[in-house]
Every structure is written in structure tokens, then in C-alpha cells.
ZAMARGU-4260 file (C-alpha; in steps of 0.2 Angstrom, whole numbers, plus 5000, padded with zeros to 4 digits):
<rodrens>
0) 4842/5016/4661 | 4837/5011/4676 | 4834/5026/4688 | 4853/5025/4701 | 4863/5036/4708
5) 4882/5033/4717 | 4886/5048/4729 | 4905/5048/4738 | 4906/5057/4756 | 4920/5058/4773
10) 4916/5055/4789 | 4933/5061/4796 | 4944/5047/4787 | 4931/5037/4783 | 4923/5039/4764
15) 4903/5034/4763 | 4897/5030/4746 | 4878/5033/4744 | 4868/5022/4734 | 4851/5026/4728
20) 4837/5019/4717 | 4841/5002/4706 | 4859/4996/4705 | 4862/4981/4691 | 4871/4978/4675
25) 4868/4990/4670 | 4874/5000/4683 | 4883/4992/4689 | 4898/5004/4680 | 4897/5018/4690
30) 4900/5010/4709 | 4915/5002/4698 | 4919/5021/4694 | 4919/5028/4714 | 4928/5012/4721
35) 4942/5015/4706 | 4941/5035/4713 | 4945/5027/4728 | 4957/5018/4724 | 4967/5031/4716
40) 4968/5041/4729 | 4972/5030/4745 | 4957/5027/4753 | 4952/5007/4757 | 4940/5010/4771
45) 4924/5012/4763 | 4904/5012/4773 | 4893/5009/4756 | 4875/5016/4763 | 4862/5005/4757
50) 4846/5019/4765 | 4841/5023/4749 | 4842/5009/4738 | 4830/4999/4733 | 4836/4983/4723
55) 4849/4974/4720 | 4859/4962/4704 | 4870/4948/4707 | 4881/4960/4694 | 4878/4974/4706
60) 4880/4960/4719 | 4899/4959/4711 | 4907/4974/4711 | 4909/4970/4730 | 4914/4955/4728
65) 4927/4960/4716 | 4932/4973/4726 | 4936/4970/4744 | 4950/4961/4744 | 4961/4974/4737
70) 4953/4987/4752 | 4958/4971/4763 | 4975/4970/4756 | 4974/4986/4760 | 4971/4987/4778
75) 4953/4996/4774 | 4937/4987/4770 | 4919/4989/4765 | 4903/4988/4777 | 4886/4989/4774
80) 4874/5001/4780 | 4859/5003/4782 | 4851/4989/4773 | 4831/4988/4769 | 4826/4970/4774
85) 4825/4964/4756 | 4840/4970/4749 | 4846/4962/4764 | 4838/4948/4762 | 4845/4946/4742
90) 4863/4945/4752 | 4858/4933/4766 | 4852/4923/4751 | 4870/4923/4746 | 4877/4918/4763
95) 4888/4940/4761 | 4887/4941/4781 | 4897/4927/4780 | 4913/4942/4773 | 4907/4956/4779
100) 4897/4964/4791 | 4882/4977/4791 | 4878/4990/4800 | 4860/4997/4804 | 4863/5013/4804
105) 4882/5019/4796 | 4888/5029/4812 | 4888/5012/4818 | 4899/5007/4803 | 4910/5020/4805
110) 4912/5021/4821 | 4919/5000/4818 | 4932/5007/4808 | 4934/5020/4824 | 4939/5007/4836
115) 4948/4997/4824 | 4960/5010/4823 | 4963/5013/4838 | 4967/4997/4844
</rodrens>
């Protein structure tokens, strides 16, 4: 089994998902469960912190594609932060920067949500 951990915490009204290890076909269901919990509790503003993620496969990328529409339909979004260069390169290669916002650090991503709320 691949080394993977997913946990969720709050920064104000924003939910932060912390990823650690290797996100692949075997571990993607763990991330799906986290998203389902957030949706079930009507939390649609999510920042995914990739600081400790070492690897992502197409199955891991698919999780984000599966949930972003639900988040946006409910006045939320999924924003990405703290991504390692090699992980970002995978997202970039597949055109994700056109679909999602990427931030150097978590605080920037949270602030972007807060700016949107004030507008």
C-alpha cells in the first residue's frame, strides 16, 4: 500500500485538505471520502495543500475533476497551494492551470476566497 495521508482542517470558513505521500489509484478513494464529507456538510470552499505530496497519478488528478463542478455550483471552488515543482509539472502538462488557481502558499489561497466573499 502506498504511503498516503489526507486530513482536513479549517481556516475560518475555508476547509484545508492536507495531502501527504503518494496519491494514486490505490489512495484516491481516501481523498474522495474527504470531498464527500465536505459536500455532505455543505463546505464548498476548499484549499488543497500539496506541501507534503510527493507524487500524483491520473487517478489522483481525476478526483479534483470529479468534484470541482459541485463546488463551483455551490458558490465554492477548489484552489491549490504549496505544490512541489515536479507535482505542478504534471498539472501544468495536462492544462490544469487554465481550470484551477494555483498559489505559492496556503495563506494566498485562503485570502483569495476571502476577497471573493467581500466583493
